[in-house]
KEZALUM-315870 format. One record per atom (N, C-alpha, C, CB): residue number from 1; atom name; x, y, z. Coordinates in Angstrom, 1 decimal. Atoms other than C-alpha are relative to their C-alpha. Glycine has a CB too. Layout:
# residues N
pt n NUM; atom CA; x X; y Y; z Z
...
END
This chain:
# residues 126
pt n 1; atom N; x 1.6; y 0.3; z -0.1
pt n 1; atom CA; x 21.2; y 153.7; z -63.6
pt n 1; atom C; x -0.9; y 0.8; z 1.0
pt n 1; atom CB; x -0.1; y -1.5; z 0.3
pt n 2; atom N; x 1.0; y -1.2; z -1.1
pt n 2; atom CA; x 18.6; y 156.3; z -62.3
pt n 2; atom C; x -1.0; y -0.7; z 1.1
pt n 2; atom CB; x -1.2; y 0.9; z -1.0
pt n 3; atom N; x 0.9; y 0.9; z -1.4
pt n 3; atom CA; x 17.0; y 154.1; z -58.9
pt n 3; atom C; x -0.4; y 1.2; z 0.8
pt n 3; atom CB; x 1.1; y -1.1; z 1.1
pt n 4; atom N; x 0.9; y -0.6; z -1.5
pt n 4; atom CA; x 14.5; y 155.3; z -56.6
pt n 4; atom C; x -0.7; y -1.1; z 0.8
pt n 4; atom CB; x -1.3; y 1.1; z -0.4
pt n 5; atom N; x 0.2; y 1.1; z -0.9
pt n 5; atom CA; x 13.8; y 153.3; z -53.3
pt n 5; atom C; x -1.0; y 0.6; z 0.9
pt n 5; atom CB; x 1.4; y -0.6; z 0.6
pt n 6; atom N; x 1.4; y -0.3; z -1.2
pt n 6; atom CA; x 10.5; y 153.6; z -51.4
pt n 6; atom C; x 0.5; y -0.9; z 1.4
pt n 6; atom CB; x -1.7; y -0.8; z -0.7
pt n 7; atom N; x 0.1; y 0.8; z -1.1
pt n 7; atom CA; x 10.3; y 152.6; z -47.9
pt n 7; atom C; x 1.2; y -0.7; z 0.4
pt n 7; atom CB; x -0.9; y -0.8; z -0.3
pt n 8; atom N; x -0.8; y 0.4; z -0.4
pt n 8; atom CA; x 13.4; y 152.4; z -46.9
pt n 8; atom C; x 0.5; y 0.2; z 1.4
pt n 8; atom CB; x 0.7; y 0.3; z -0.7
pt n 9; atom N; x -0.3; y -0.3; z -1.0
pt n 9; atom CA; x 14.6; y 152.4; z -43.5
pt n 9; atom C; x 1.6; y 0.5; z 0.4
pt n 9; atom CB; x -0.5; y -1.0; z 0.4
pt n 10; atom N; x -1.3; y -0.8; z 0.1
pt n 10; atom CA; x 18.2; y 154.3; z -42.3
pt n 10; atom C; x 1.1; y -1.1; z 0.2
pt n 10; atom CB; x 0.2; y 1.3; z 1.2
pt n 11; atom N; x -0.9; y 1.3; z 0.4
pt n 11; atom CA; x 20.1; y 151.0; z -41.6
pt n 11; atom C; x 0.1; y -0.5; z -1.3
pt n 11; atom CB; x -0.4; y -1.2; z 0.7
pt n 12; atom N; x -0.1; y 0.2; z 1.2
pt n 12; atom CA; x 19.0; y 149.8; z -45.1
pt n 12; atom C; x 0.7; y 1.1; z -1.2
pt n 12; atom CB; x -1.2; y -0.3; z -0.2
pt n 13; atom N; x -0.4; y -1.0; z 0.4
pt n 13; atom CA; x 19.8; y 152.9; z -46.3
pt n 13; atom C; x 1.5; y 0.4; z -0.7
pt n 13; atom CB; x -0.4; y 0.6; z 0.9
pt n 14; atom N; x -1.3; y 0.1; z -0.3
pt n 14; atom CA; x 23.2; y 153.1; z -45.0
pt n 14; atom C; x 0.6; y -1.5; z -0.8
pt n 14; atom CB; x 0.1; y 0.2; z 1.6
pt n 15; atom N; x -0.3; y 1.3; z 0.2
pt n 15; atom CA; x 23.9; y 149.6; z -46.3
pt n 15; atom C; x 0.3; y 0.1; z -1.2
pt n 15; atom CB; x -0.9; y -0.9; z 0.3
pt n 16; atom N; x -0.1; y -0.3; z 1.6
pt n 16; atom CA; x 22.9; y 150.6; z -49.9
pt n 16; atom C; x 1.1; y 0.8; z -0.5
pt n 16; atom CB; x -1.2; y 0.9; z -0.5
pt n 17; atom N; x -0.4; y -1.2; z 0.3
pt n 17; atom CA; x 24.6; y 153.5; z -50.1
pt n 17; atom C; x 1.7; y -0.4; z 0.0
pt n 17; atom CB; x -0.7; y 1.2; z 1.0
pt n 18; atom N; x -1.2; y 0.3; z -0.2
pt n 18; atom CA; x 28.0; y 151.7; z -48.9
pt n 18; atom C; x 0.3; y -1.3; z -1.4
pt n 18; atom CB; x 0.1; y -0.6; z 1.7
pt n 19; atom N; x 0.0; y 0.9; z 0.8
pt n 19; atom CA; x 27.2; y 148.5; z -51.3
pt n 19; atom C; x 0.4; y 0.5; z -1.5
pt n 19; atom CB; x -1.2; y -0.6; z 0.1
pt n 20; atom N; x 0.3; y -1.0; z 1.1
pt n 20; atom CA; x 26.4; y 151.4; z -54.1
pt n 20; atom C; x 1.5; y 0.1; z -0.5
pt n 20; atom CB; x -0.7; y 1.5; z 0.5
pt n 21; atom N; x -1.2; y -0.1; z 0.9
pt n 21; atom CA; x 29.8; y 152.4; z -54.6
pt n 21; atom C; x -0.1; y 1.3; z -0.5
pt n 21; atom CB; x 0.1; y -0.9; z -1.1
pt n 22; atom N; x 0.4; y -1.2; z 1.1
pt n 22; atom CA; x 28.6; y 155.8; z -56.0
pt n 22; atom C; x -0.1; y -0.5; z -1.5
pt n 22; atom CB; x 1.2; y 1.2; z -0.1
pt n 23; atom N; x -0.1; y 0.7; z 1.3
pt n 23; atom CA; x 28.2; y 153.4; z -59.3
pt n 23; atom C; x -1.7; y 0.3; z -0.7
pt n 23; atom CB; x 0.4; y -2.0; z 0.5
pt n 24; atom N; x 1.3; y -0.2; z 0.2
pt n 24; atom CA; x 24.4; y 154.3; z -59.2
pt n 24; atom C; x -0.5; y 0.9; z 0.2
pt n 24; atom CB; x -0.6; y -0.6; z 0.4
pt n 25; atom N; x 0.7; y -1.4; z -0.7
pt n 25; atom CA; x 22.3; y 157.5; z -59.0
pt n 25; atom C; x -1.5; y -0.8; z 0.5
pt n 25; atom CB; x -0.3; y 1.7; z -1.4
pt n 26; atom N; x 0.7; y 0.1; z -1.2
pt n 26; atom CA; x 20.5; y 156.6; z -55.9
pt n 26; atom C; x -1.2; y 0.9; z 0.9
pt n 26; atom CB; x 0.8; y 0.0; z 0.7
pt n 27; atom N; x 0.7; y -0.8; z -0.5
pt n 27; atom CA; x 17.1; y 158.4; z -54.9
pt n 27; atom C; x -0.8; y -0.7; z 1.4
pt n 27; atom CB; x -0.7; y 0.6; z -1.0
pt n 28; atom N; x 0.1; y 1.2; z -0.9
pt n 28; atom CA; x 16.2; y 157.4; z -51.9
pt n 28; atom C; x -2.0; y 0.9; z 0.8
pt n 28; atom CB; x 1.9; y -0.1; z 1.5
pt n 29; atom N; x 1.3; y -0.6; z -0.5
pt n 29; atom CA; x 12.0; y 158.0; z -50.3
pt n 29; atom C; x -0.1; y -0.7; z 1.0
pt n 29; atom CB; x -1.3; y -0.1; z -0.9
pt n 30; atom N; x 0.1; y 1.0; z -1.2
pt n 30; atom CA; x 11.3; y 156.8; z -46.5
pt n 30; atom C; x -1.3; y -0.8; z -0.3
pt n 30; atom CB; x -0.1; y 0.9; z 1.5
pt n 31; atom N; x 1.5; y 0.8; z 0.2
pt n 31; atom CA; x 7.5; y 156.5; z -47.6
pt n 31; atom C; x 0.3; y -0.9; z -0.5
pt n 31; atom CB; x -1.1; y 0.5; z -0.7
pt n 32; atom N; x 0.3; y 0.8; z 0.7
pt n 32; atom CA; x 6.3; y 153.7; z -49.3
pt n 32; atom C; x -0.7; y 0.5; z -1.2
pt n 32; atom CB; x -0.5; y -0.7; z 0.6
pt n 33; atom N; x 0.5; y -0.5; z 1.1
pt n 33; atom CA; x 5.0; y 153.8; z -52.4
pt n 33; atom C; x -1.4; y 0.2; z -0.3
pt n 33; atom CB; x 0.5; y -0.6; z -1.0
pt n 34; atom N; x 1.7; y -0.4; z -0.4
pt n 34; atom CA; x 1.6; y 155.5; z -52.7
pt n 34; atom C; x -0.6; y 0.9; z -1.2
pt n 34; atom CB; x -0.1; y 1.0; z 1.7
pt n 35; atom N; x 0.3; y -1.0; z 1.0
pt n 35; atom CA; x -0.4; y 157.9; z -54.7
pt n 35; atom C; x 0.7; y 1.5; z -0.1
pt n 35; atom CB; x -1.4; y 0.1; z 0.2
pt n 36; atom N; x -0.6; y -1.1; z -0.4
pt n 36; atom CA; x 1.5; y 160.7; z -52.8
pt n 36; atom C; x 1.9; y 0.0; z -0.7
pt n 36; atom CB; x -0.2; y -0.1; z 1.6
pt n 37; atom N; x -1.6; y -0.2; z -0.1
pt n 37; atom CA; x 4.9; y 159.7; z -53.8
pt n 37; atom C; x 0.5; y -1.1; z -1.1
pt n 37; atom CB; x 0.8; y -0.4; z 1.7
pt n 38; atom N; x -0.7; y 0.6; z 0.7
pt n 38; atom CA; x 4.8; y 157.7; z -56.7
pt n 38; atom C; x 0.4; y 1.0; z -1.3
pt n 38; atom CB; x -0.8; y -1.3; z -0.2
pt n 39; atom N; x -0.4; y -1.2; z 0.9
pt n 39; atom CA; x 5.5; y 160.8; z -58.9
pt n 39; atom C; x 1.7; y 0.1; z -0.3
pt n 39; atom CB; x -0.6; y 1.6; z 0.8
pt n 40; atom N; x -1.4; y -0.4; z 0.0
pt n 40; atom CA; x 8.8; y 160.7; z -57.7
pt n 40; atom C; x 0.9; y -0.8; z -1.1
pt n 40; atom CB; x 0.6; y -0.4; z 1.5
pt n 41; atom N; x -0.7; y 0.9; z 1.0
pt n 41; atom CA; x 9.7; y 157.7; z -60.0
pt n 41; atom C; x -0.2; y 0.1; z -1.7
pt n 41; atom CB; x -0.4; y -1.3; z 0.4
pt n 42; atom N; x -0.1; y -0.6; z 1.5
pt n 42; atom CA; x 9.1; y 159.8; z -63.1
pt n 42; atom C; x 1.6; y 0.7; z -0.1
pt n 42; atom CB; x -1.5; y 1.6; z -0.3
pt n 43; atom N; x -1.0; y 0.4; z 0.7
pt n 43; atom CA; x 12.4; y 159.7; z -65.2
pt n 43; atom C; x 1.2; y -0.7; z 0.4
pt n 43; atom CB; x 0.3; y 1.0; z -0.5
pt n 44; atom N; x -1.3; y 0.7; z -0.2
pt n 44; atom CA; x 14.0; y 157.2; z -63.4
pt n 44; atom C; x -0.2; y -1.6; z -0.8
pt n 44; atom CB; x 0.3; y -0.2; z 1.9
pt n 45; atom N; x -0.3; y 1.4; z 0.7
pt n 45; atom CA; x 15.1; y 153.6; z -64.5
pt n 45; atom C; x -0.3; y -1.1; z 0.7
pt n 45; atom CB; x 1.3; y -0.2; z -0.4
pt n 46; atom N; x 0.1; y 0.9; z -0.7
pt n 46; atom CA; x 14.5; y 151.6; z -62.0
pt n 46; atom C; x -0.4; y 0.1; z 1.3
pt n 46; atom CB; x 1.0; y -0.4; z 0.0
pt n 47; atom N; x 0.9; y -0.5; z -1.3
pt n 47; atom CA; x 12.1; y 151.5; z -58.8
pt n 47; atom C; x 0.3; y -1.4; z 1.0
pt n 47; atom CB; x -2.0; y 0.3; z -0.5
pt n 48; atom N; x -0.4; y 1.0; z -1.2
pt n 48; atom CA; x 12.8; y 149.2; z -55.6
pt n 48; atom C; x -0.7; y 0.2; z 0.8
pt n 48; atom CB; x 1.2; y 0.0; z 0.5
pt n 49; atom N; x 1.0; y 0.0; z -1.3
pt n 49; atom CA; x 10.3; y 148.7; z -53.0
pt n 49; atom C; x 0.1; y -0.7; z 0.9
pt n 49; atom CB; x -1.1; y -0.2; z -0.1
pt n 50; atom N; x -0.3; y 0.7; z -1.3
pt n 50; atom CA; x 11.5; y 147.7; z -49.7
pt n 50; atom C; x -1.4; y -0.1; z 1.1
pt n 50; atom CB; x 1.2; y 1.1; z 0.7
pt n 51; atom N; x 0.8; y -0.3; z -1.0
pt n 51; atom CA; x 8.8; y 146.3; z -47.2
pt n 51; atom C; x -1.1; y 0.3; z -0.1
pt n 51; atom CB; x 0.3; y 0.7; z 0.6
pt n 52; atom N; x 1.1; y -1.0; z 0.5
pt n 52; atom CA; x 5.8; y 147.5; z -49.0
pt n 52; atom C; x -1.1; y -1.1; z 0.4
pt n 52; atom CB; x 0.1; y 0.5; z -1.9
pt n 53; atom N; x 0.8; y 0.3; z -0.9
pt n 53; atom CA; x 2.9; y 146.6; z -46.7
pt n 53; atom C; x -1.3; y -0.4; z -0.5
pt n 53; atom CB; x 0.0; y 1.0; z 0.8
pt n 54; atom N; x 1.3; y 0.3; z 1.4
pt n 54; atom CA; x -0.4; y 146.8; z -49.2
pt n 54; atom C; x 0.8; y -0.3; z -1.1
pt n 54; atom CB; x -1.0; y 1.6; z -0.7
pt n 55; atom N; x -0.6; y 0.9; z 0.9
pt n 55; atom CA; x -0.4; y 145.1; z -52.1
pt n 55; atom C; x 0.5; y 0.9; z -1.4
pt n 55; atom CB; x -1.2; y -1.1; z -0.4
pt n 56; atom N; x -0.1; y -1.0; z 1.2
pt n 56; atom CA; x 0.9; y 147.1; z -55.1
pt n 56; atom C; x -1.0; y -0.3; z -1.2
pt n 56; atom CB; x 1.6; y -0.2; z -0.6
pt n 57; atom N; x 1.4; y 0.2; z 0.5
pt n 57; atom CA; x -2.0; y 147.3; z -57.1
pt n 57; atom C; x 0.0; y 0.2; z -1.7
pt n 57; atom CB; x -1.1; y 1.2; z 0.7
pt n 58; atom N; x -0.3; y 0.1; z 1.3
pt n 58; atom CA; x -2.4; y 147.0; z -60.9
pt n 58; atom C; x 0.2; y 1.4; z -0.4
pt n 58; atom CB; x -0.9; y -0.7; z -0.8
pt n 59; atom N; x 0.1; y -1.2; z 0.2
pt n 59; atom CA; x -3.3; y 150.4; z -61.0
pt n 59; atom C; x 1.6; y 1.0; z 0.0
pt n 59; atom CB; x -1.0; y 0.3; z 1.2
pt n 60; atom N; x -0.9; y -0.9; z -0.2
pt n 60; atom CA; x 0.3; y 151.4; z -59.5
pt n 60; atom C; x 0.7; y -0.7; z -1.2
pt n 60; atom CB; x 0.7; y 0.1; z 1.4
pt n 61; atom N; x -0.6; y 0.4; z 0.8
pt n 61; atom CA; x 1.9; y 149.0; z -61.7
pt n 61; atom C; x -0.2; y 0.8; z -1.4
pt n 61; atom CB; x -0.3; y -1.0; z 0.1
pt n 62; atom N; x 0.1; y -0.8; z 1.5
pt n 62; atom CA; x 0.3; y 150.9; z -64.9
pt n 62; atom C; x 0.6; y 1.3; z 0.2
pt n 62; atom CB; x -1.6; y 0.3; z -0.7
pt n 63; atom N; x -0.7; y -2.2; z 0.0
pt n 63; atom CA; x 1.4; y 154.4; z -63.5
pt n 63; atom C; x 1.2; y -0.1; z -0.2
pt n 63; atom CB; x 0.1; y 1.1; z 1.5
pt n 64; atom N; x -1.7; y 0.1; z -0.2
pt n 64; atom CA; x 5.1; y 153.2; z -63.1
pt n 64; atom C; x 0.3; y -0.1; z -1.7
pt n 64; atom CB; x 0.6; y -1.6; z 1.1
pt n 65; atom N; x -0.3; y 0.1; z 1.8
pt n 65; atom CA; x 4.9; y 151.7; z -66.9
pt n 65; atom C; x -0.2; y 1.6; z -0.7
pt n 65; atom CB; x -1.5; y -1.2; z -0.9
pt n 66; atom N; x 0.2; y -1.2; z 0.9
pt n 66; atom CA; x 3.4; y 155.3; z -67.9
pt n 66; atom C; x 0.9; y 0.8; z 0.5
pt n 66; atom CB; x -1.3; y 0.8; z 0.0
pt n 67; atom N; x -0.9; y -0.6; z -0.4
pt n 67; atom CA; x 6.4; y 156.5; z -66.0
pt n 67; atom C; x 1.0; y 0.0; z -0.7
pt n 67; atom CB; x 0.2; y -0.2; z 0.9
pt n 68; atom N; x -0.9; y 1.0; z 0.7
pt n 68; atom CA; x 8.6; y 154.8; z -68.0
pt n 68; atom C; x 0.9; y -0.9; z 1.1
pt n 68; atom CB; x 1.2; y 0.9; z -1.1
pt n 69; atom N; x -1.2; y 0.9; z -0.8
pt n 69; atom CA; x 10.1; y 152.5; z -65.3
pt n 69; atom C; x 0.0; y -1.3; z -1.3
pt n 69; atom CB; x -0.6; y -0.7; z 2.1
pt n 70; atom N; x -0.1; y 1.5; z 0.7
pt n 70; atom CA; x 11.9; y 149.6; z -66.9
pt n 70; atom C; x 0.5; y -1.4; z 0.6
pt n 70; atom CB; x 0.9; y 0.2; z -1.0
pt n 71; atom N; x -0.3; y 1.0; z -0.7
pt n 71; atom CA; x 13.1; y 147.6; z -64.1
pt n 71; atom C; x -0.6; y 0.4; z 1.6
pt n 71; atom CB; x 1.6; y -0.2; z -0.2
pt n 72; atom N; x 0.9; y -0.2; z -1.4
pt n 72; atom CA; x 11.5; y 146.9; z -60.7
pt n 72; atom C; x 1.0; y -1.0; z 1.0
pt n 72; atom CB; x -2.0; y -0.8; z -0.3
pt n 73; atom N; x 0.0; y 0.6; z -0.9
pt n 73; atom CA; x 12.8; y 145.7; z -57.3
pt n 73; atom C; x -0.8; y -0.6; z 0.9
pt n 73; atom CB; x 0.5; y 0.3; z 0.3
pt n 74; atom N; x 0.7; y -0.2; z -1.3
pt n 74; atom CA; x 11.0; y 144.5; z -54.5
pt n 74; atom C; x 0.7; y -1.2; z 1.0
pt n 74; atom CB; x -1.9; y -0.3; z -0.1
pt n 75; atom N; x -1.1; y 0.6; z -1.2
pt n 75; atom CA; x 12.6; y 143.4; z -51.4
pt n 75; atom C; x -0.9; y -0.5; z 1.3
pt n 75; atom CB; x 1.2; y 1.5; z 0.7
pt n 76; atom N; x 0.8; y 0.3; z -1.0
pt n 76; atom CA; x 11.1; y 141.6; z -48.5
pt n 76; atom C; x 0.5; y -1.3; z 0.7
pt n 76; atom CB; x -1.3; y 0.0; z -0.4
pt n 77; atom N; x -0.3; y 1.2; z -1.2
pt n 77; atom CA; x 11.5; y 139.3; z -45.4
pt n 77; atom C; x -0.8; y -1.2; z -0.7
pt n 77; atom CB; x -0.7; y 0.4; z 1.8
pt n 78; atom N; x 1.1; y 1.0; z 0.1
pt n 78; atom CA; x 8.1; y 137.5; z -46.5
pt n 78; atom C; x -0.5; y 0.3; z -1.8
pt n 78; atom CB; x -1.4; y 0.3; z 1.4
pt n 79; atom N; x 0.1; y -0.5; z 1.5
pt n 79; atom CA; x 6.3; y 137.5; z -49.8
pt n 79; atom C; x -1.1; y 1.1; z -0.4
pt n 79; atom CB; x -0.4; y -1.2; z -0.9
pt n 80; atom N; x 0.4; y -1.7; z 0.4
pt n 80; atom CA; x 5.0; y 140.6; z -51.6
pt n 80; atom C; x -1.7; y -0.9; z -0.8
pt n 80; atom CB; x 1.8; y 1.2; z -1.7
pt n 81; atom N; x 1.3; y 0.3; z 0.7
pt n 81; atom CA; x 1.1; y 140.5; z -52.6
pt n 81; atom C; x 0.4; y 1.2; z -1.2
pt n 81; atom CB; x -1.7; y 0.0; z 1.0
pt n 82; atom N; x 0.0; y -0.5; z 1.4
pt n 82; atom CA; x 1.8; y 141.8; z -56.5
pt n 82; atom C; x -0.5; y -0.6; z -0.9
pt n 82; atom CB; x 1.0; y 0.3; z -0.5
pt n 83; atom N; x 0.8; y 0.7; z 0.9
pt n 83; atom CA; x -0.3; y 141.0; z -59.5
pt n 83; atom C; x 1.4; y 0.1; z -1.1
pt n 83; atom CB; x -1.8; y 0.7; z -0.4
pt n 84; atom N; x -1.3; y 0.2; z 1.1
pt n 84; atom CA; x 3.0; y 139.4; z -61.6
pt n 84; atom C; x -0.3; y 0.0; z -1.2
pt n 84; atom CB; x 0.8; y -1.4; z 0.1
pt n 85; atom N; x 0.0; y 0.5; z 1.8
pt n 85; atom CA; x 1.5; y 138.4; z -64.8
pt n 85; atom C; x -0.1; y 1.3; z -0.3
pt n 85; atom CB; x -1.4; y -1.1; z -0.8
pt n 86; atom N; x -0.3; y -1.8; z 0.2
pt n 86; atom CA; x 0.8; y 142.3; z -65.1
pt n 86; atom C; x 1.3; y 0.3; z -0.5
pt n 86; atom CB; x -0.2; y 0.9; z 1.4
pt n 87; atom N; x -1.5; y -0.6; z 0.3
pt n 87; atom CA; x 4.4; y 143.1; z -64.7
pt n 87; atom C; x 0.3; y -1.2; z -0.9
pt n 87; atom CB; x 1.2; y 0.4; z 1.4
pt n 88; atom N; x -0.2; y 0.6; z 1.0
pt n 88; atom CA; x 5.4; y 140.1; z -66.9
pt n 88; atom C; x -0.5; y 0.5; z -1.9
pt n 88; atom CB; x -0.5; y -1.2; z 0.5
pt n 89; atom N; x 1.0; y -0.4; z 1.6
pt n 89; atom CA; x 3.0; y 141.0; z -70.0
pt n 89; atom C; x 0.7; y 1.5; z -0.1
pt n 89; atom CB; x -2.4; y 0.1; z 0.2
pt n 90; atom N; x -0.3; y -1.2; z -0.1
pt n 90; atom CA; x 4.4; y 144.7; z -69.3
pt n 90; atom C; x 1.1; y 0.3; z -0.6
pt n 90; atom CB; x -0.1; y 0.5; z 1.1
pt n 91; atom N; x -2.1; y -0.1; z 0.5
pt n 91; atom CA; x 8.3; y 144.2; z -70.6
pt n 91; atom C; x 0.7; y 0.4; z 1.5
pt n 91; atom CB; x 0.6; y 2.0; z -1.5
pt n 92; atom N; x -0.5; y -0.7; z -1.4
pt n 92; atom CA; x 9.1; y 145.7; z -66.9
pt n 92; atom C; x 0.9; y -1.3; z 0.1
pt n 92; atom CB; x -1.1; y 0.4; z 1.5
pt n 93; atom N; x 0.0; y 0.8; z -0.1
pt n 93; atom CA; x 11.8; y 143.8; z -66.2
pt n 93; atom C; x 0.6; y 0.3; z 1.8
pt n 93; atom CB; x 0.6; y -0.7; z -1.1
pt n 94; atom N; x -0.3; y -0.1; z -1.6
pt n 94; atom CA; x 11.9; y 142.4; z -62.4
pt n 94; atom C; x 0.9; y -0.6; z 0.7
pt n 94; atom CB; x -1.0; y -0.3; z 0.7
pt n 95; atom N; x -0.6; y 1.1; z -1.0
pt n 95; atom CA; x 13.5; y 140.9; z -59.5
pt n 95; atom C; x -0.4; y 0.1; z 1.5
pt n 95; atom CB; x 1.7; y 0.1; z -0.1
pt n 96; atom N; x 0.1; y 0.0; z -1.3
pt n 96; atom CA; x 12.6; y 139.8; z -56.1
pt n 96; atom C; x 1.0; y -0.2; z 0.7
pt n 96; atom CB; x -0.7; y -0.7; z 0.3
pt n 97; atom N; x -1.3; y 0.6; z -1.3
pt n 97; atom CA; x 14.7; y 139.6; z -53.2
pt n 97; atom C; x -0.9; y -0.7; z 1.5
pt n 97; atom CB; x 1.1; y 1.9; z 0.8
pt n 98; atom N; x 0.2; y 0.2; z -1.2
pt n 98; atom CA; x 13.8; y 137.4; z -50.2
pt n 98; atom C; x 0.7; y 0.0; z 1.2
pt n 98; atom CB; x -0.4; y -0.6; z 0.0
pt n 99; atom N; x -1.6; y 0.1; z -0.8
pt n 99; atom CA; x 16.5; y 137.9; z -47.4
pt n 99; atom C; x -0.4; y 1.3; z 1.3
pt n 99; atom CB; x 1.9; y 0.7; z -1.5
pt n 100; atom N; x -0.2; y -0.7; z -1.5
pt n 100; atom CA; x 16.2; y 138.9; z -44.0
pt n 100; atom C; x 1.1; y 1.1; z 0.5
pt n 100; atom CB; x 0.2; y -1.0; z 1.0
pt n 101; atom N; x -1.5; y -0.6; z -0.1
pt n 101; atom CA; x 20.1; y 140.2; z -43.8
pt n 101; atom C; x -0.2; y 1.0; z -0.6
pt n 101; atom CB; x 1.3; y -0.7; z -0.7
pt n 102; atom N; x 0.0; y -0.8; z 0.7
pt n 102; atom CA; x 20.0; y 143.4; z -44.6
pt n 102; atom C; x 1.1; y 0.6; z -0.7
pt n 102; atom CB; x -0.5; y 0.6; z 0.5
pt n 103; atom N; x -1.7; y -0.2; z 0.8
pt n 103; atom CA; x 23.9; y 143.6; z -45.5
pt n 103; atom C; x -0.3; y -1.1; z -1.4
pt n 103; atom CB; x 1.8; y -0.9; z 1.3
pt n 104; atom N; x 0.1; y 0.5; z 1.2
pt n 104; atom CA; x 23.3; y 141.0; z -48.1
pt n 104; atom C; x -1.4; y 0.7; z -0.9
pt n 104; atom CB; x -0.2; y -1.7; z 0.3
pt n 105; atom N; x 0.8; y -0.3; z 1.1
pt n 105; atom CA; x 20.3; y 142.2; z -49.7
pt n 105; atom C; x 0.3; y 1.1; z -0.4
pt n 105; atom CB; x -1.2; y -0.1; z 0.1
pt n 106; atom N; x -0.5; y -1.3; z 0.8
pt n 106; atom CA; x 21.7; y 145.7; z -50.3
pt n 106; atom C; x 0.7; y -0.8; z -0.9
pt n 106; atom CB; x 0.9; y 1.1; z 0.7
pt n 107; atom N; x -1.2; y 0.6; z 0.9
pt n 107; atom CA; x 24.5; y 143.6; z -52.1
pt n 107; atom C; x -0.6; y -0.5; z -0.9
pt n 107; atom CB; x 0.9; y -0.9; z 0.4
pt n 108; atom N; x 0.5; y -0.3; z 1.2
pt n 108; atom CA; x 22.1; y 141.9; z -53.9
pt n 108; atom C; x -0.7; y 0.7; z -0.8
pt n 108; atom CB; x -0.3; y -0.6; z -0.1
pt n 109; atom N; x 0.4; y -0.5; z 0.9
pt n 109; atom CA; x 20.4; y 144.5; z -55.0
pt n 109; atom C; x 0.5; y 0.8; z -0.9
pt n 109; atom CB; x -0.8; y 0.4; z 0.2
pt n 110; atom N; x -0.7; y -0.5; z 0.7
pt n 110; atom CA; x 23.1; y 146.0; z -56.4
pt n 110; atom C; x 0.6; y -1.0; z -1.2
pt n 110; atom CB; x 0.9; y 0.7; z 0.7
pt n 111; atom N; x -0.4; y 1.1; z 1.8
pt n 111; atom CA; x 24.5; y 143.1; z -58.6
pt n 111; atom C; x -1.3; y 0.2; z -0.6
pt n 111; atom CB; x 0.2; y -2.3; z 0.2
pt n 112; atom N; x 1.4; y 0.1; z 0.8
pt n 112; atom CA; x 20.8; y 143.3; z -59.9
pt n 112; atom C; x 0.2; y 0.8; z -0.8
pt n 112; atom CB; x -1.3; y 0.3; z 0.7
pt n 113; atom N; x 0.2; y -1.2; z 0.9
pt n 113; atom CA; x 21.2; y 146.6; z -60.7
pt n 113; atom C; x 1.3; y -0.1; z -0.8
pt n 113; atom CB; x -0.3; y 1.6; z 0.8
pt n 114; atom N; x -1.5; y 0.2; z 0.7
pt n 114; atom CA; x 24.9; y 146.0; z -61.8
pt n 114; atom C; x 0.0; y -0.9; z -2.0
pt n 114; atom CB; x 1.1; y -1.2; z 1.5
pt n 115; atom N; x 0.1; y 0.7; z 0.9
pt n 115; atom CA; x 23.6; y 143.3; z -64.0
pt n 115; atom C; x -0.6; y 0.5; z -1.2
pt n 115; atom CB; x -0.5; y -0.8; z 0.3
pt n 116; atom N; x 0.9; y -0.9; z 1.1
pt n 116; atom CA; x 21.1; y 145.5; z -65.7
pt n 116; atom C; x 0.9; y 0.6; z -0.8
pt n 116; atom CB; x -1.0; y 1.0; z 0.6
pt n 117; atom N; x -0.9; y -1.5; z 0.7
pt n 117; atom CA; x 23.2; y 148.4; z -66.5
pt n 117; atom C; x 1.0; y -1.1; z -1.3
pt n 117; atom CB; x 1.5; y 1.1; z 1.8
pt n 118; atom N; x -0.8; y 0.9; z 0.8
pt n 118; atom CA; x 25.7; y 145.6; z -68.1
pt n 118; atom C; x -0.5; y -0.3; z -1.1
pt n 118; atom CB; x 0.3; y -1.1; z 0.5
pt n 119; atom N; x 1.0; y 0.3; z 1.2
pt n 119; atom CA; x 23.0; y 144.0; z -70.3
pt n 119; atom C; x -0.3; y 1.1; z -0.8
pt n 119; atom CB; x -1.3; y -0.6; z 0.4
pt n 120; atom N; x 0.3; y -1.1; z 0.9
pt n 120; atom CA; x 21.8; y 147.4; z -71.7
pt n 120; atom C; x 1.1; y 0.3; z -0.6
pt n 120; atom CB; x -0.6; y 1.2; z 0.5
pt n 121; atom N; x -0.8; y -0.9; z 0.8
pt n 121; atom CA; x 25.1; y 148.6; z -72.4
pt n 121; atom C; x 0.5; y -1.2; z -1.0
pt n 121; atom CB; x 1.4; y 0.9; z 0.9
pt n 122; atom N; x -0.4; y 1.4; z 0.8
pt n 122; atom CA; x 25.9; y 145.0; z -74.2
pt n 122; atom C; x -1.1; y 0.3; z -1.2
pt n 122; atom CB; x -0.3; y -1.8; z 1.0
pt n 123; atom N; x 1.4; y -0.1; z 1.0
pt n 123; atom CA; x 22.5; y 145.9; z -76.2
pt n 123; atom C; x 0.2; y 1.2; z -0.8
pt n 123; atom CB; x -1.6; y 0.2; z 0.9
pt n 124; atom N; x -0.1; y -1.8; z 0.8
pt n 124; atom CA; x 23.5; y 149.5; z -77.5
pt n 124; atom C; x 1.3; y 0.1; z 0.0
pt n 124; atom CB; x -0.7; y 1.5; z 0.9
pt n 125; atom N; x -0.8; y 0.0; z 0.6
pt n 125; atom CA; x 26.9; y 148.1; z -78.5
pt n 125; atom C; x -0.1; y -0.3; z -2.0
pt n 125; atom CB; x 0.7; y -0.8; z 0.8
pt n 126; atom N; x 0.5; y 0.2; z 1.5
pt n 126; atom CA; x 26.8; y 148.0; z -82.7
pt n 126; atom C; x 0.9; y -1.6; z -0.5
pt n 126; atom CB; x 0.5; y 1.7; z -1.2
END
């Protein structure tokens, strides 16, 4: 899967790379998702947002949909402020990971990506 990760720190980046084992094509953006960085999500399948401090607004969700994003992973130690009904109604598959252990979180992210990719491959079989 083609993945973009926003707002990731160096430790999380290294752990994600180790957990990934070069399975998914992951692009790393150290900045949070905002007006200046949202365009990097174009041509990606999955957006992963790490510790988004401000609310993921309705307009950003619509922008991600317009860019063709099919999947969204939100990772935080605390609650995310997000418009879940718009995500659910958009058809985007999403997963929320609330985990303070960065190693476990990286593993859960890759496990989620693997599951989505396997499901997509199963749907494409005749």
